[in-house]
N, CA and C atoms of all chains as a GROMACS GRO file, in nm:
protein
  624
    1MET      N    1  10.305  13.936  10.943
    1MET     CA    2  10.418  13.910  11.053
    1MET      C    3  10.397  13.738  11.060
    2ILE      N    4  10.260  13.697  10.992
    2ILE     CA    5  10.292  13.523  11.040
    2ILE      C    6  10.343  13.485  10.905
    3ALA      N    7  10.341  13.538  10.773
    3ALA     CA    8  10.397  13.504  10.666
    3ALA      C    9  10.528  13.529  10.693
    4LEU      N   10  10.584  13.607  10.762
    4LEU     CA   11  10.731  13.639  10.754
    4LEU      C   12  10.822  13.522  10.845
    5ILE      N   13  10.728  13.476  10.970
    5ILE     CA   14  10.753  13.390  11.030
    5ILE      C   15  10.753  13.238  10.969
    6CYS      N   16  10.632  13.262  10.886
    6CYS     CA   17  10.644  13.089  10.824
    6CYS      C   18  10.758  13.076  10.718
    7GLN      N   19  10.797  13.199  10.644
    7GLN     CA   20  10.902  13.184  10.588
    7GLN      C   21  11.047  13.137  10.586
    8TRP      N   22  11.064  13.218  10.709
    8TRP     CA   23  11.141  13.162  10.760
    8TRP      C   24  11.165  13.040  10.842
    9VAL      N   25  11.074  13.004  10.877
    9VAL     CA   26  11.074  12.827  10.942
    9VAL      C   27  11.044  12.762  10.831
   10GLY      N   28  11.014  12.772  10.701
   10GLY     CA   29  10.981  12.669  10.587
   10GLY      C   30  11.151  12.692  10.534
   11ILE      N   31  11.255  12.792  10.585
   11ILE     CA   32  11.397  12.790  10.489
   11ILE      C   33  11.449  12.712  10.593
   12PHE      N   34  11.406  12.701  10.724
   12PHE     CA   35  11.508  12.602  10.828
   12PHE      C   36  11.478  12.462  10.775
   13LEU      N   37  11.379  12.470  10.799
   13LEU     CA   38  11.316  12.326  10.726
   13LEU      C   39  11.325  12.268  10.615
   14ILE      N   40  11.378  12.298  10.471
   14ILE     CA   41  11.399  12.283  10.387
   14ILE      C   42  11.573  12.269  10.348
   15PHE      N   43  11.577  12.391  10.434
   15PHE     CA   44  11.805  12.306  10.462
   15PHE      C   45  11.808  12.191  10.511
   16GLY      N   46  11.753  12.186  10.641
   16GLY     CA   47  11.770  12.038  10.772
   16GLY      C   48  11.722  11.930  10.610
   17GLY      N   49  11.640  11.956  10.515
   17GLY     CA   50  11.545  11.859  10.486
   17GLY      C   51  11.684  11.769  10.348
   18THR      N   52  11.738  11.930  10.266
   18THR     CA   53  11.876  11.876  10.237
   18THR      C   54  12.003  11.857  10.277
   19PHE      N   55  11.997  11.847  10.445
   19PHE     CA   56  12.129  11.805  10.511
   19PHE      C   57  12.128  11.660  10.470
   20PHE      N   58  11.996  11.635  10.520
   20PHE     CA   59  11.985  11.481  10.560
   20PHE      C   60  11.976  11.404  10.412
   21PHE      N   61  11.977  11.494  10.269
   21PHE     CA   62  11.997  11.418  10.127
   21PHE      C   63  12.104  11.426  10.091
   22ILE      N   64  12.172  11.505  10.144
   22ILE     CA   65  12.350  11.522  10.158
   22ILE      C   66  12.403  11.360  10.191
   23THR      N   67  12.363  11.350  10.343
   23THR     CA   68  12.424  11.232  10.392
   23THR      C   69  12.391  11.103  10.402
   24ALA      N   70  12.236  11.107  10.286
   24ALA     CA   71  12.219  10.978  10.230
   24ALA      C   72  12.260  10.960  10.099
   25THR      N   73  12.341  11.075  10.049
   25THR     CA   74  12.420  11.016   9.888
   25THR      C   75  12.540  11.017   9.908
   26ILE      N   76  12.638  11.079  10.068
   26ILE     CA   77  12.759  11.021  10.122
   26ILE      C   78  12.734  10.840  10.151
   27GLY      N   79  12.620  10.802  10.179
   27GLY     CA   80  12.658  10.692  10.271
   27GLY      C   81  12.618  10.594  10.116
   28ILE      N   82  12.475  10.620  10.031
   28ILE     CA   83  12.513  10.537   9.922
   28ILE      C   84  12.631  10.534   9.825
   29ILE      N   85  12.714  10.654   9.801
   29ILE     CA   86  12.880  10.600   9.777
   29ILE      C   87  12.961  10.557   9.835
   30ARG      N   88  12.966  10.595   9.976
   30ARG     CA   89  13.086  10.512  10.083
   30ARG      C   90  13.044  10.386  10.092
   31MET      N   91  12.873  10.329  10.095
   31MET     CA   92  12.902  10.209  10.209
   31MET      C   93  12.935  10.078  10.105
   32PRO      N   94  12.951   9.944  10.142
   32PRO     CA   95  13.020   9.871  10.126
   32PRO      C   96  12.938   9.743  10.052
   33ASP      N   97  12.794   9.721  10.078
   33ASP     CA   98  12.780   9.616  10.000
   33ASP      C   99  12.620   9.699   9.998
   34ALA      N  100  12.506   9.639   9.922
   34ALA     CA  101  12.403   9.651   9.941
   34ALA      C  102  12.289   9.613  10.019
   35TYR      N  103  12.365   9.601  10.162
   35TYR     CA  104  12.183   9.588  10.256
   35TYR      C  105  12.267   9.698  10.328
   36ASN      N  106  12.381   9.776  10.330
   36ASN     CA  107  12.447   9.881  10.393
   36ASN      C  108  12.347  10.006  10.303
   37ARG      N  109  12.376  10.003  10.169
   37ARG     CA  110  12.351  10.101  10.091
   37ARG      C  111  12.157  10.135  10.135
   38GLY      N  112  12.129  10.004  10.114
   38GLY     CA  113  11.971  10.024  10.164
   38GLY      C  114  11.924  10.038  10.243
   39HIS      N  115  11.990  10.031  10.374
   39HIS     CA  116  11.984  10.100  10.491
   39HIS      C  117  12.006  10.227  10.488
   40VAL      N  118  12.100  10.287  10.447
   40VAL     CA  119  12.119  10.436  10.436
   40VAL      C  120  11.970  10.518  10.364
   41ALA      N  121  11.935  10.417  10.240
   41ALA     CA  122  11.842  10.496  10.145
   41ALA      C  123  11.727  10.484  10.191
   42GLY      N  124  11.686  10.395  10.314
   42GLY     CA  125  11.578  10.392  10.380
   42GLY      C  126  11.540  10.497  10.492
   43LYS      N  127  11.678  10.497  10.578
   43LYS     CA  128  11.693  10.595  10.702
   43LYS      C  129  11.686  10.731  10.604
   44GLY      N  130  11.775  10.776  10.552
   44GLY     CA  131  11.819  10.883  10.467
   44GLY      C  132  11.726  10.952  10.452
   45ASP      N  133  11.691  10.903  10.324
   45ASP     CA  134  11.582  10.982  10.266
   45ASP      C  135  11.459  11.003  10.324
   46SER      N  136  11.375  10.945  10.402
   46SER     CA  137  11.299  10.972  10.468
   46SER      C  138  11.286  11.122  10.527
   47PRO      N  139  11.332  11.108  10.636
   47PRO     CA  140  11.377  11.301  10.720
   47PRO      C  141  11.372  11.404  10.589
   48GLY      N  142  11.460  11.337  10.491
   48GLY     CA  143  11.499  11.442  10.385
   48GLY      C  144  11.384  11.498  10.308
   49PHE      N  145  11.294  11.425  10.304
   49PHE     CA  146  11.157  11.450  10.215
   49PHE      C  147  11.059  11.488  10.275
   50LEU      N  148  11.076  11.418  10.428
   50LEU     CA  149  10.939  11.470  10.518
   50LEU      C  150  10.964  11.616  10.590
   51LEU      N  151  11.119  11.665  10.553
   51LEU     CA  152  11.110  11.819  10.641
   51LEU      C  153  11.137  11.901  10.491
   52CYS      N  154  11.188  11.859  10.354
   52CYS     CA  155  11.196  11.957  10.274
   52CYS      C  156  10.999  11.964  10.255
   53LEU      N  157  10.937  11.893  10.267
   53LEU     CA  158  10.765  11.909  10.170
   53LEU      C  159  10.755  11.914  10.294
   54LEU      N  160  10.733  11.940  10.404
   54LEU     CA  161  10.688  12.033  10.546
   54LEU      C  162  10.739  12.152  10.538
   55GLY      N  163  10.833  12.189  10.492
   55GLY     CA  164  10.886  12.313  10.484
   55GLY      C  165  10.822  12.420  10.361
   56ALA      N  166  10.828  12.303  10.270
   56ALA     CA  167  10.720  12.351  10.142
   56ALA      C  168  10.559  12.380  10.203
   57TRP      N  169  10.523  12.286  10.251
   57TRP     CA  170  10.343  12.292  10.288
   57TRP      C  171  10.338  12.393  10.388
   58ILE      N  172  10.422  12.435  10.493
   58ILE     CA  173  10.402  12.580  10.542
   58ILE      C  174  10.417  12.709  10.516
   59TYR      N  175  10.533  12.693  10.344
   59TYR     CA  176  10.518  12.807  10.296
   59TYR      C  177  10.377  12.826  10.210
   60TRP      N  178  10.344  12.710  10.188
   60TRP     CA  179  10.224  12.743  10.064
   60TRP      C  180  10.092  12.765  10.153
   61MET      N  181  10.089  12.732  10.294
   61MET     CA  182   9.994  12.733  10.379
   61MET      C  183   9.959  12.897  10.365
   62THR      N  184  10.063  12.985  10.338
   62THR     CA  185  10.036  13.109  10.382
   62THR      C  186  10.010  13.148  10.217
   63ILE      N  187   9.981  13.112  10.157
   63ILE     CA  188   9.958  13.159   9.999
   63ILE      C  189   9.820  13.089   9.897
   64ASN      N  190   9.837  12.954   9.973
   64ASN     CA  191   9.705  12.893   9.900
   64ASN      C  192   9.647  12.799  10.019
   65PRO      N  193   9.607  12.801  10.046
   65PRO     CA  194   9.559  12.707  10.189
   65PRO      C  195   9.521  12.559  10.137
   66TYR      N  196   9.398  12.569  10.030
   66TYR     CA  197   9.347  12.460   9.976
   66TYR      C  198   9.461  12.365   9.909
   67GLU      N  199   9.561  12.419   9.822
   67GLU     CA  200   9.643  12.346   9.757
   67GLU      C  201   9.745  12.298   9.819
   68SER      N  202   9.789  12.376   9.936
   68SER     CA  203   9.903  12.337  10.054
   68SER      C  204   9.818  12.168  10.084
   69LEU      N  205   9.741  12.107  10.067
   69LEU     CA  206   9.684  11.984  10.108
   69LEU      C  207   9.734  11.889   9.985
   70LYS      N  208   9.739  11.926   9.931
   70LYS     CA  209   9.844  11.822   9.791
   70LYS      C  210   9.965  11.739   9.872
   71ILE      N  211  10.029  11.920   9.912
   71ILE     CA  212  10.169  11.859   9.964
   71ILE      C  213  10.163  11.770  10.040
   72LEU      N  214  10.053  11.784  10.156
   72LEU     CA  215  10.039  11.709  10.293
   72LEU      C  216   9.989  11.549  10.230
   73ILE      N  217   9.921  11.559  10.122
   73ILE     CA  218   9.895  11.431  10.079
   73ILE      C  219  10.016  11.346  10.053
   74ILE      N  220  10.108  11.390   9.944
   74ILE     CA  221  10.256  11.341   9.891
   74ILE      C  222  10.357  11.310  10.002
   75MET      N  223  10.353  11.374  10.112
   75MET     CA  224  10.374  11.349  10.220
   75MET      C  225  10.354  11.251  10.278
   76LEU      N  226  10.181  11.234  10.324
   76LEU     CA  227  10.194  11.093  10.437
   76LEU      C  228  10.248  10.947  10.311
   77PHE      N  229  10.156  11.011  10.189
   77PHE     CA  230  10.175  10.890  10.139
   77PHE      C  231  10.285  10.812  10.114
   78MET      N  232  10.417  10.915  10.069
   78MET     CA  233  10.578  10.864  10.069
   78MET      C  234  10.674  10.877  10.235
   79LEU      N  235  10.576  10.899  10.253
   79LEU     CA  236  10.596  10.778  10.427
   79LEU      C  237  10.624  10.685  10.440
   80PHE      N  238  10.463  10.622  10.396
   80PHE     CA  239  10.440  10.485  10.391
   80PHE      C  240  10.542  10.426  10.280
   81ALA      N  241  10.543  10.459  10.155
   81ALA     CA  242  10.555  10.403  10.037
   81ALA      C  243  10.734  10.345  10.038
   82ASN      N  244  10.777  10.460  10.072
   82ASN     CA  245  10.945  10.486  10.050
   82ASN      C  246  11.002  10.362  10.128
   83PRO      N  247  10.960  10.372  10.266
   83PRO     CA  248  11.020  10.233  10.334
   83PRO      C  249  10.937  10.114  10.328
   84ILE      N  250  10.846  10.049  10.236
   84ILE     CA  251  10.772   9.959  10.183
   84ILE      C  252  10.878   9.925  10.057
   85ALA      N  253  10.932  10.020   9.948
   85ALA     CA  254  10.963  10.010   9.850
   85ALA      C  255  11.110   9.900   9.900
   86ILE      N  256  11.214   9.995   9.979
   86ILE     CA  257  11.340   9.968  10.035
   86ILE      C  258  11.332   9.827  10.087
   87HIS      N  259  11.278   9.822  10.182
   87HIS     CA  260  11.187   9.685  10.219
   87HIS      C  261  11.231   9.566  10.118
   88ALA      N  262  11.096   9.590  10.030
   88ALA     CA  263  11.109   9.492   9.932
   88ALA      C  264  11.227   9.461   9.847
   89ILE      N  265  11.286   9.547   9.844
   89ILE     CA  266  11.456   9.567   9.766
   89ILE      C  267  11.534   9.489   9.843
   90LEU      N  268  11.548   9.522   9.952
   90LEU     CA  269  11.650   9.447  10.043
   90LEU      C  270  11.610   9.267  10.109
   91ARG      N  271  11.473   9.265  10.075
   91ARG     CA  272  11.439   9.135  10.123
   91ARG      C  273  11.439   9.070   9.978
   92LEU      N  274  11.418   9.120   9.873
   92LEU     CA  275  11.500   9.031   9.755
   92LEU      C  276  11.675   9.013   9.756
   93CYS      N  277  11.736   9.139   9.783
   93CYS     CA  278  11.884   9.109   9.824
   93CYS      C  279  11.876   8.970   9.933
   94HIS      N  280  11.798   8.949   9.974
   94HIS     CA  281  11.824   8.826  10.110
   94HIS      C  282  11.812   8.716  10.064
   95ARG      N  283  11.682   8.706   9.942
   95ARG     CA  284  11.611   8.575   9.919
   95ARG      C  285  11.724   8.534   9.806
   96THR      N  286  11.787   8.642   9.736
   96THR     CA  287  11.845   8.594   9.620
   96THR      C  288  11.984   8.592   9.654
   97GLY      N  289  12.012   8.598   9.739
   97GLY     CA  290  12.176   8.546   9.810
   97GLY      C  291  12.276   8.633   9.805
   98VAL      N  292  12.237   8.756   9.810
   98VAL     CA  293  12.355   8.877   9.777
   98VAL      C  294  12.434   8.929   9.860
   99ALA      N  295  12.542   8.846   9.832
   99ALA     CA  296  12.682   8.836   9.962
   99ALA      C  297  12.724   8.930  10.075
  100PRO      N  298  12.708   8.943  10.188
  100PRO     CA  299  12.741   9.055  10.254
  100PRO      C  300  12.882   9.108  10.232
  101CYS      N  301  12.931   9.184  10.284
  101CYS     CA  302  13.072   9.255  10.258
  101CYS      C  303  13.123   9.196  10.362
  102GLU      N  304  13.294   9.198  10.318
  102GLU     CA  305  13.351   9.206  10.484
  102GLU      C  306  13.387   9.198  10.584
  103GLY      N  307  13.376   9.144  10.668
  103GLY     CA  308  13.350   9.171  10.830
  103GLY      C  309  13.247   9.174  10.871
  104THR      N  310  13.109   9.097  10.795
  104THR     CA  311  13.010   9.087  10.888
  104THR      C  312  13.007   8.935  10.980
  105THR      N  313  13.002   8.986  11.077
  105THR     CA  314  12.988   8.880  11.226
  105THR      C  315  12.896   8.733  11.165
  106GLU      N  316  12.756   8.845  11.170
  106GLU     CA  317  12.640   8.733  11.195
  106GLU      C  318  12.523   8.742  11.077
  107HIS      N  319  12.543   8.645  11.009
  107HIS     CA  320  12.469   8.611  10.894
  107HIS      C  321  12.392   8.490  10.865
  108ASP      N  322  12.256   8.456  10.800
  108ASP     CA  323  12.258   8.333  10.767
  108ASP      C  324  12.220   8.271  10.628
  109ILE      N  325  12.361   8.354  10.518
  109ILE     CA  326  12.320   8.322  10.434
  109ILE      C  327  12.465   8.251  10.349
  110THR      N  328  12.437   8.116  10.296
  110THR     CA  329  12.582   8.065  10.280
  110THR      C  330  12.600   8.085  10.136
  111ALA      N  331  12.732   8.051  10.046
  111ALA     CA  332  12.762   8.096   9.965
  111ALA      C  333  12.656   8.035   9.843
  112SER      N  334  12.580   7.984   9.844
  112SER     CA  335  12.535   7.924   9.720
  112SER      C  336  12.394   7.960   9.740
  113GLY      N  337  12.369   8.045   9.819
  113GLY     CA  338  12.236   8.179   9.802
  113GLY      C  339  12.106   8.094   9.913
  114LYS      N  340  12.128   7.956   9.942
  114LYS     CA  341  12.045   7.885  10.032
  114LYS      C  342  12.026   7.968  10.163
  115GLN      N  343  11.938   7.955  10.226
  115GLN     CA  344  11.940   7.977  10.424
  115GLN      C  345  11.958   7.857  10.469
  116GLU      N  346  12.081   7.879  10.565
  116GLU     CA  347  12.117   7.785  10.680
  116GLU      C  348  12.002   7.745  10.748
  117ALA      N  349  11.974   7.623  10.787
  117ALA     CA  350  11.913   7.558  10.875
  117ALA      C  351  11.903   7.637  11.024
  118MET      N  352  10.962  13.812   9.506
  118MET     CA  353  11.083  13.736   9.540
  118MET      C  354  11.124  13.730   9.669
  119GLY      N  355  11.068  13.662   9.769
  119GLY     CA  356  11.110  13.637   9.842
  119GLY      C  357  11.228  13.559   9.929
  120PRO      N  358  11.280  13.567  10.059
  120PRO     CA  359  11.389  13.489  10.094
  120PRO      C  360  11.355  13.319  10.066
  121PHE      N  361  11.232  13.264  10.045
  121PHE     CA  362  11.205  13.128  10.046
  121PHE      C  363  11.244  13.080   9.941
  122ILE      N  364  11.180  13.191   9.842
  122ILE     CA  365  11.231  13.167   9.658
  122ILE      C  366  11.348  13.114   9.633
  123SER      N  367  11.444  13.186   9.715
  123SER     CA  368  11.570  13.247   9.697
  123SER      C  369  11.648  13.105   9.759
  124ALA      N  370  11.595  13.075   9.888
  124ALA     CA  371  11.631  12.931   9.944
  124ALA      C  372  11.550  12.797   9.886
  125SER      N  373  11.444  12.814   9.804
  125SER     CA  374  11.436  12.678   9.728
  125SER      C  375  11.488  12.678   9.656
  126LYS      N  376  11.564  12.812   9.526
  126LYS     CA  377  11.659  12.781   9.423
  126LYS      C  378  11.774  12.727   9.540
  127ILE      N  379  11.857  12.716   9.628
  127ILE     CA  380  11.967  12.708   9.631
  127ILE      C  381  11.944  12.544   9.652
  128ALA      N  382  11.851  12.480   9.700
  128ALA     CA  383  11.861  12.375   9.762
  128ALA      C  384  11.782  12.299   9.634
  129MET      N  385  11.748  12.332   9.556
  129MET     CA  386  11.683  12.265   9.390
  129MET      C  387  11.855  12.242   9.381
  130VAL      N  388  11.967  12.326   9.373
  130VAL     CA  389  12.054  12.311   9.314
  130VAL      C  390  12.160  12.206   9.386
  131ILE      N  391  12.132  12.214   9.498
  131ILE     CA  392  12.239  12.112   9.571
  131ILE      C  393  12.109  11.978   9.534
  132LEU      N  394  12.043  11.948   9.573
  132LEU     CA  395  11.974  11.806   9.544
  132LEU      C  396  11.981  11.761   9.346
  133SER      N  397  12.007  11.861   9.280
  133SER     CA  398  12.079  11.793   9.147
  133SER      C  399  12.167  11.796   9.136
  134ILE      N  400  12.224  11.848   9.217
  134ILE     CA  401  12.424  11.798   9.234
  134ILE      C  402  12.422  11.646   9.321
  135THR      N  403  12.362  11.619   9.414
  135THR     CA  404  12.325  11.460   9.465
  135THR      C  405  12.298  11.419   9.372
  136ILE      N  406  12.199  11.427   9.270
  136ILE     CA  407  12.133  11.371   9.178
  136ILE      C  408  12.246  11.260   9.126
  137PHE      N  409  12.340  11.323   9.078
  137PHE     CA  410  12.439  11.289   8.977
  137PHE      C  411  12.548  11.210   9.051
  138PHE      N  412  12.534  11.228   9.193
  138PHE     CA  413  12.653  11.126   9.268
  138PHE      C  414  12.551  10.977   9.287
  139CYS      N  415  12.399  11.006   9.310
  139CYS     CA  416  12.308  10.873   9.308
  139CYS      C  417  12.347  10.795   9.160
  140LEU      N  418  12.334  10.876   9.070
  140LEU     CA  419  12.328  10.857   8.924
  140LEU      C  420  12.482  10.731   8.907
  141TYR      N  421  12.586  10.783   8.954
  141TYR     CA  422  12.707  10.721   8.942
  141TYR      C  423  12.657  10.556   9.042
  142ARG      N  424  12.644  10.598   9.116
  142ARG     CA  425  12.559  10.441   9.181
  142ARG      C  426  12.503  10.310   9.116
  143ALA      N  427  12.369  10.430   9.040
  143ALA     CA  428  12.283  10.338   8.939
  143ALA      C  429  12.338  10.304   8.860
  144VAL      N  430  12.426  10.370   8.822
  144VAL     CA  431  12.512  10.333   8.627
  144VAL      C  432  12.581  10.227   8.723
  145SER      N  433  12.694  10.211   8.770
  145SER     CA  434  12.773  10.129   8.816
  145SER      C  435  12.764  10.015   8.939
  146GLY      N  436  12.642   9.998   9.010
  146GLY     CA  437  12.657   9.966   9.094
  146GLY      C  438  12.682   9.820   9.083
  147PRO      N  439  12.757   9.703   9.183
  147PRO     CA  440  12.788   9.601   9.152
  147PRO      C  441  12.640   9.506   9.137
  148THR      N  442  12.569   9.496   9.225
  148THR     CA  443  12.492   9.426   9.182
  148THR      C  444  12.360   9.509   9.162
  149MET      N  445  12.220   9.423   9.083
  149MET     CA  446  12.092   9.481   9.004
  149MET      C  447  12.042   9.573   9.164
  150LEU      N  448  12.041   9.540   9.227
  150LEU     CA  449  11.962   9.579   9.357
  150LEU      C  450  12.002   9.706   9.372
  151ASP      N  451  12.188   9.755   9.366
  151ASP     CA  452  12.209   9.845   9.414
  151ASP      C  453  12.163   9.987   9.303
  152ARG      N  454  12.126   9.898   9.186
  152ARG     CA  455  12.097  10.024   9.050
  152ARG      C  456  11.942  10.090   9.106
  153VAL      N  457  11.881   9.950   9.148
  153VAL     CA  458  11.772   9.990   9.223
  153VAL      C  459  11.716  10.098   9.302
  154ILE      N  460  11.825  10.060   9.424
  154ILE     CA  461  11.803  10.122   9.515
  154ILE      C  462  11.845  10.325   9.485
  155GLY      N  463  11.972  10.323   9.393
  155GLY     CA  464  11.964  10.451   9.344
  155GLY      C  465  11.901  10.518   9.281
  156ILE      N  466  11.829  10.420   9.189
  156ILE     CA  467  11.677  10.472   9.143
  156ILE      C  468  11.607  10.516   9.173
  157ASN      N  469  11.589  10.430   9.310
  157ASN     CA  470  11.462  10.484   9.431
  157ASN      C  471  11.468  10.631   9.465
  158ILE      N  472  11.631  10.640   9.533
  158ILE     CA  473  11.679  10.787   9.580
  158ILE      C  474  11.642  10.905   9.458
  159ILE      N  475  11.668  10.846   9.361
  159ILE     CA  476  11.660  10.962   9.235
  159ILE      C  477  11.508  10.985   9.272
  160GLY      N  478  11.476  10.904   9.214
  160GLY     CA  479  11.300  10.974   9.186
  160GLY      C  480  11.252  11.020   9.326
  161THR      N  481  11.275  10.990   9.449
  161THR     CA  482  11.242  11.070   9.571
  161THR      C  483  11.289  11.237   9.566
  162LYS      N  484  11.430  11.252   9.543
  162LYS     CA  485  11.473  11.384   9.519
  162LYS      C  486  11.396  11.410   9.420
  163ALA      N  487  11.366  11.375   9.327
  163ALA     CA  488  11.273  11.432   9.169
  163ALA      C  489  11.122  11.483   9.240
  164VAL      N  490  11.106  11.385   9.329
  164VAL     CA  491  10.944  11.473   9.366
  164VAL      C  492  10.966  11.604   9.452
  165VAL      N  493  11.060  11.600   9.597
  165VAL     CA  494  11.095  11.704   9.584
  165VAL      C  495  11.102  11.833   9.550
  166ILE      N  496  11.201  11.813   9.413
  166ILE     CA  497  11.236  11.925   9.333
  166ILE      C  498  11.140  11.952   9.253
  167PHE      N  499  11.030  11.873   9.232
  167PHE     CA  500  10.884  11.905   9.163
  167PHE      C  501  10.831  12.004   9.238
  168VAL      N  502  10.796  11.989   9.391
  168VAL     CA  503  10.705  12.081   9.508
  168VAL      C  504  10.809  12.185   9.460
  169LEU      N  505  10.903  12.171   9.447
  169LEU     CA  506  11.002  12.296   9.477
  169LEU      C  507  11.004  12.404   9.350
  170VAL      N  508  10.984  12.346   9.262
  170VAL     CA  509  10.941  12.414   9.089
  170VAL      C  510  10.807  12.453   9.156
  171GLY      N  511  10.704  12.434   9.158
  171GLY     CA  512  10.626  12.451   9.210
  171GLY      C  513  10.595  12.549   9.273
  172VAL      N  514  10.660  12.552   9.381
  172VAL     CA  515  10.703  12.666   9.481
  172VAL      C  516  10.721  12.804   9.442
  173VAL      N  517  10.821  12.784   9.342
  173VAL     CA  518  10.913  12.881   9.264
  173VAL      C  519  10.840  12.966   9.164
  174PHE      N  520  10.797  12.857   9.054
  174PHE     CA  521  10.681  12.910   8.988
  174PHE      C  522  10.557  12.951   9.047
  175LYS      N  523  10.509  12.951   9.170
  175LYS     CA  524  10.372  13.013   9.244
  175LYS      C  525  10.234  12.904   9.162
  176ASN      N  526  10.291  12.787   9.103
  176ASN     CA  527  10.162  12.722   9.040
  176ASN      C  528  10.148  12.569   9.056
  177GLY      N  529  10.042  12.582   9.142
  177GLY     CA  530   9.986  12.427   9.179
  177GLY      C  531   9.988  12.341   9.155
  178PHE      N  532   9.995  12.336   8.972
  178PHE     CA  533   9.998  12.216   8.874
  178PHE      C  534  10.099  12.162   8.885
  179PHE      N  535  10.221  12.176   8.959
  179PHE     CA  536  10.326  12.123   8.946
  179PHE      C  537  10.351  12.033   9.081
  180PHE      N  538  10.242  12.029   9.181
  180PHE     CA  539  10.206  11.915   9.330
  180PHE      C  540  10.106  11.807   9.258
  181ASP      N  541  10.032  11.824   9.109
  181ASP     CA  542   9.989  11.775   9.090
  181ASP      C  543  10.072  11.651   9.020
  182LEU      N  544  10.161  11.712   8.970
  182LEU     CA  545  10.315  11.620   8.891
  182LEU      C  546  10.343  11.542   8.977
  183ALA      N  547  10.370  11.619   9.130
  183ALA     CA  548  10.497  11.542   9.194
  183ALA      C  549  10.408  11.374   9.286
  184MET      N  550  10.280  11.431   9.302
  184MET     CA  551  10.180  11.335   9.316
  184MET      C  552  10.219  11.208   9.247
  185VAL      N  553  10.147  11.227   9.153
  185VAL     CA  554  10.192  11.154   9.007
  185VAL      C  555  10.319  11.050   8.996
  186TYR      N  556  10.436  11.142   9.011
  186TYR     CA  557  10.505  11.071   9.018
  186TYR      C  558  10.550  11.013   9.150
  187ALA      N  559  10.513  11.025   9.254
  187ALA     CA  560  10.552  10.937   9.358
  187ALA      C  561  10.507  10.810   9.317
  188LEU      N  562  10.350  10.835   9.293
  188LEU     CA  563  10.286  10.720   9.304
  188LEU      C  564  10.361  10.603   9.188
  189LEU      N  565  10.437  10.675   9.063
  189LEU     CA  566  10.503  10.595   8.959
  189LEU      C  567  10.610  10.541   9.030
  190LEU      N  568  10.649  10.614   9.112
  190LEU     CA  569  10.794  10.571   9.176
  190LEU      C  570  10.756  10.435   9.256
  191TYR      N  571  10.630  10.438   9.299
  191TYR     CA  572  10.613  10.280   9.418
  191TYR      C  573  10.579  10.223   9.330
  192VAL      N  574  10.491  10.202   9.242
  192VAL     CA  575  10.450  10.112   9.153
  192VAL      C  576  10.568  10.061   9.068
  193ALA      N  577  10.607  10.137   9.023
  193ALA     CA  578  10.770  10.073   8.933
  193ALA      C  579  10.847   9.990   9.026
  194THR      N  580  10.916  10.076   9.124
  194THR     CA  581  11.001  10.016   9.217
  194THR      C  582  10.881   9.837   9.291
  195ILE      N  583  10.825   9.834   9.314
  195ILE     CA  584  10.734   9.727   9.347
  195ILE      C  585  10.755   9.649   9.231
  196GLY      N  586  10.682   9.643   9.081
  196GLY     CA  587  10.663   9.586   9.009
  196GLY      C  588  10.792   9.580   8.931
  197PHE      N  589  10.933   9.626   8.955
  197PHE     CA  590  11.043   9.578   8.896
  197PHE      C  591  11.128   9.460   9.008
  198VAL      N  592  11.078   9.446   9.164
  198VAL     CA  593  11.107   9.392   9.245
  198VAL      C  594  11.055   9.252   9.224
  199LYS      N  595  10.912   9.250   9.210
  199LYS     CA  596  10.839   9.172   9.202
  199LYS      C  597  10.882   9.082   9.065
  200TYR      N  598  10.897   9.165   8.938
  200TYR     CA  599  11.003   9.095   8.833
  200TYR      C  600  11.106   9.022   8.846
  201LEU      N  601  11.210   9.085   8.905
  201LEU     CA  602  11.338   8.980   8.940
  201LEU      C  603  11.296   8.852   9.034
  202GLU      N  604  11.221   8.910   9.128
  202GLU     CA  605  11.179   8.740   9.226
  202GLU      C  606  11.135   8.668   9.158
  203PHE      N  607  11.010   8.704   9.061
  203PHE     CA  608  10.939   8.564   8.987
  203PHE      C  609  10.968   8.561   8.835
  204ARG      N  610  11.015   8.642   8.748
  204ARG     CA  611  11.058   8.631   8.618
  204ARG      C  612  10.873   8.661   8.580
  205ARG      N  613  10.767   8.680   8.663
  205ARG     CA  614  10.647   8.727   8.580
  205ARG      C  615  10.576   8.768   8.698
  206LEU      N  616  10.457   8.894   8.656
  206LEU     CA  617  10.414   8.993   8.743
  206LEU      C  618  10.282   8.945   8.758
  207ASP      N  619  10.236   8.832   8.711
  207ASP     CA  620  10.085   8.785   8.758
  207ASP      C  621  10.084   8.739   8.897
  208LYS      N  622  10.196   8.746   8.962
  208LYS     CA  623  10.166   8.634   9.111
  208LYS      C  624  10.175   8.716   9.240
   0.00000   0.00000   0.00000
């Protein structure tokens, strides 16, 4: 009974994570510049892999409880590592002066890449 | 063959299809940083696919692979960004 409940909860969770991954992919294709793409990559990926790995963890708990701790460790590591990596990429975008898209109303980067005073 | 195994297979196929769309961004990104973002998303999806493969084959060995791949992805992204910023890796 417990195994059946864990299975269906896990199925619900991994399809929720797949939904977030699909939205992140649509955003990374459609968004106009690097800042918006990085925003989508940081915000859409994190719930995606969190829900997918949480579903796999809940299912694997009923099969091998000790090995399931590995999935939990991967989840906790990527929860910290993925936003840090995206933040480093976007900070480099800002420092090297990647131009924002048309219609950006407020930004402190000039055309030469220097920061305005 | 429970329902979770079939659901994992379907999720793996969907993730593999979305990897190809991210590969389009990684190949034809206008700037270098767009390519790095695309490769980062591809790596995240690859970690999830590794874990689901381990669930399907009922083998905990794949979880070790996913752990190592997550560590390598983080170190590769940070190293690439540091190299693009300073043109050297020892700062």
